[in-house]
N, C-alpha and C positions, 0 to 999 in steps of 0.2 A: 714894375722892369718887364720888359718882351724879353724871350727867351725863346731861342730857336734851338730845330735840331737839324743839326749839319751834319752831325756827326754820332757814332757812339762813344767820341771823347766830349763829348757834350754834357754825358752824363753820369754820374757818381752809380757804383756796382747798389747804391740801393733804391737807385729811380731807376734801374736796368729793372730787381726784382718788386718795384711794386707797378711797371706797367706791365711786368707777366701777370702778376696778381691779378690787376684791376681784368686784363683780357679776358683770365679763367672766368671773375665773376658776371662776366658782360656778358661771355659767352654762352654761363651756363641760367642768366636768369637773374642770376643774385642783385645784379645790378641795374639797374633800370634805364636807361640811357635814352628812352624813344624819341624824351623832348631833349635833351641835354642841349643842343646845338638849334633850337628853334630861331625862326629869325636869325640866325645865323651862315654866311656864304663865304665857300671854300673858292679860292678863287687857281685853278690847276693847270699851270704852265708848262707844254709843253714841247719841248725840242726834237723829241725822239720818239719814237712807236710807243706803245705799253697796250697791256690788256692783263695784268694784275693790278697794278699799280692804279692806275686809271679807272679800272671797273672797281677793286676793294675800295677807293676811298670815295667813290660817285657814289655807290649801295650807301654806305658807311653814314654820307650825310644825309642823306634820304632817310634810313632808321633811324637815326638822330634827332630829326622832323627840322630839317639842314640843305640847306639844295647848295650844288656843288655846281662852277662854271667851270666847262671847259675851253680854256684857252688854245691854241696852236701857235706853238709863235711867228710863223709868218699869218697869221689869221688877227696879231698885235702889230701897233706899227712898231716893236723890236724890229722886224721882219721888214723895215722902210727906216733905220736905222735911228731909231729914237736911242736913248740910252737908259741902259738897266737900271740906273741909277734914278732916271725921270720916268719911268714905268712902276720901281716900287713906290715912289712919294706917292702917284697918284691912285693905283691899287691902294695901299694902304689906306686910302681916305674910304675907299669903293666899302670892303669887306673883312675878313677877322682872318682869317688864317689867308697865306697865300704855302700851297706844295707848289714843287718847282721838278723838271726831272731836264737835265740840261745834259751838253756834251760837260763843260769845267766844271769844275767844284769852286775857281773863282766867281764863277757865275752865281752861286748860291750865296757866295762872300757878299760880293757885291748889291745883292736885292738885301737880305738882313740887316748890312746897313744902311739902306735908306728907307726902310719899313719898319710903321708902328707896330704893323699886328705882326705874329710867331709865322716863320718860316721854317720847312719842312721839307727837307731834300728827299724826293723820290727817286734817286739815283742821280751821280753823278761818275763821272771818271774816277775819281779815289775812293768814293763811299758809297753804301746803298745801307744806311742804317735800320728803314721802317721794312727792309726783307728779313735783317738779322734780328732782328727783337720779334718779328712774326717767327723764325725759325728758333729762338731758345724757347720763345713758347709751349714750339711744337717740343724739343726738346725734354723740358720740364712732362706738359702733359704724357709724354712714353716713357718716361725713366724714373718720374719720380723725384727728381732730383737733376743740379748742373753738377756743380762743384766732385772734381772724381774724377765724371768723367772722362773719355777721351777720343775729341773727333782727327777723323786726316779727311785734307784737300787735298783734293788732285786732281791738277790741271795746270791755269794757266797765275801762278801766285801775284801777277799785278795787276789783277782788274780790282775793281771795286768789292763785289761782296768778300774775296778773297782775304784783302785790306781790311772789312771790315767784321769779317769771322773772329781775322784773328783779335779787334780789339775788344769784338765783344767775349767771345769764349774768355779770353785772359782776366778780361772783368769779373767773369762769376764764378772763375776758378775752372775751367773746364780746359781741359790740358789739348792742347792744337796742333797736333803735326801738318805742314803743307811740305805734297812733293810737286817739284815742278823741275823744269827747264832749268839751268842758271839766269838764261838770259832773258826769263820771263817769272824770274823770282820776285816775291812782292819788295815794293818799294822801302827802302830803307830806314828813314821817319817813319815807317809804318811797325816794319819789327822794333824798333828804339818804342815806340808807344806800348806797344803789344805785352814787351820783355817789362817796364814798369809797372802796368799794371799787372803781369803775372809777379810780381816779386809782394806783390798787398796781398794778392788773392790765393797764392801759393800754387797757379796753372804751374804748366811746362809748357812752355813756346820750343819746337822743334821744327829748323829748316833743311829738308833735304833734298836731293837729287833719285833718293832711288823712292819709288812708290811701297812698293812690297815692304820695304823700313818702316815707311807711312804708318801703313795702316797695320801693323802688328798688333795684337791687342785693344786696339778702335771695338767703338762701343759705335759708332758712326764714321759711315765715307759720303765726304759730301763733294760734289761738282757742278763746274760749269761749262757753260758754252765757251771752245777753245776760240771762239772767233767773235769776241764781239762788238755792238753797232759801232762803225763810225771806223770799223778797223778790216775793211772787209777786201782791200789792196793786197790785206798779208795773208787769204787766208792761203794761198797754197801753199805759203811757209809753213807756216800757223801747223796746214793737218799733217807735215812733211816732218815737223817736228814730235806732237803732241801721241799722234795714232802710232804704233800702239800702244807704245809701255805705256802713256798716262791716261787709257781707257776704261775707264771701269765696267767690265767684266764679272762675270758671275765667279768665272776663278781667283777673281783678282777679292774680292765679298768675298769667298771662301776659305781665303787665307788669313784672316786677321785670327782663330785661333778661337772664336767666339762667334757666338748667335750677333750678327752687324744690321744696325740698319741707312738704306739709306735715302741720301735728302740732293736734292737738286732745286735750285730754283727757277726756275724754268725760265723764258723755251729752252725744250731739249732737243739737240739735236739729234737723233737717234742714231746708232750706227758710228756716232765720232767719239765725241766723249764719254757713252753712256751705250752699252745694247737695249735693246729692246724686252729681254728678262729680267735684266736687273732693275728695270723703271719697273714693268708691268708687275715683278716675283713679290712675294710676300713679302722681303724684307724691306721694301717700297715705305715708306710714309709721308712722298712728292704731295699726294694732294691734297691729303692731312694737309699740311704745312701751306701750299695754293689757298684752304681752307682760312687758315690762320690770319694769313692777308688782314681779313675785313675784318676779323676781330680785335687784333692786334693795330685797327689803324683807327678804331672807336676809339678803344685803350688810348692814344697818343693824341689824337682832336680832344680828346677828356682835359687830359692833363696839359696840354700845351694852353689850351681858353684859359684853365683852371688857375695856373699858375700867375 
């Protein structure tokens, strides 16, 4: 059976923990994957720009003995009107895995529906599972555990990173507090899904408009850009709404009442969602987080091919 990774909802708690364990072993060299993707090809479809997603998958395939194809949306016949279904049918007869970074989650479901090979969500408007799996790996490395920790997300609650954090944290037992303006709260179906998973794991899910309330007692503060790709026309309104109340500053970091680490999926808009002294400070684990994209992509590729 073909297995796809379109959101964290596609994974059980056990599978998330397995991927983290495998990524740690790959990173340390305990598991040798240098030939695991030999003679295999990953098609990477990009409708949106990318730094970390493209490079981490491309380097992962190279270091695993395989090959990655960069396929810009406008470089394919997709840009001239070929259907997603037809593209999926053809691509999956050439390659072993498809990774797509697209505007809508529906595009991924369409690709997966007509593909003979696994489809991985490299980012959509709704979810960013490969980012959050890397984040959970980073949190585990830092704290030696996941269950019982508290993560506070401050900023745009309706974006793909927050949605995936809600489900990912709830799955593994991390308490998650989301602070966002009412207009930018997470989607209700995502909150519901996170609550269902939290009931199984024992995690607490809290949605609030108050950043100070959200970060109280938090082990991790996490933020993302206030203006996601494709929302540039909303920039002025969003900046007025989010700054300064939802900006992660040293003052906010110090208000947690404990030694708290800072995370950001990048790219960072310094002086907007976070100040430079925070992202460059001793509490920041952002660069470890970015590096771990590579190790987790290897674990994901190994796992999804082996299903």
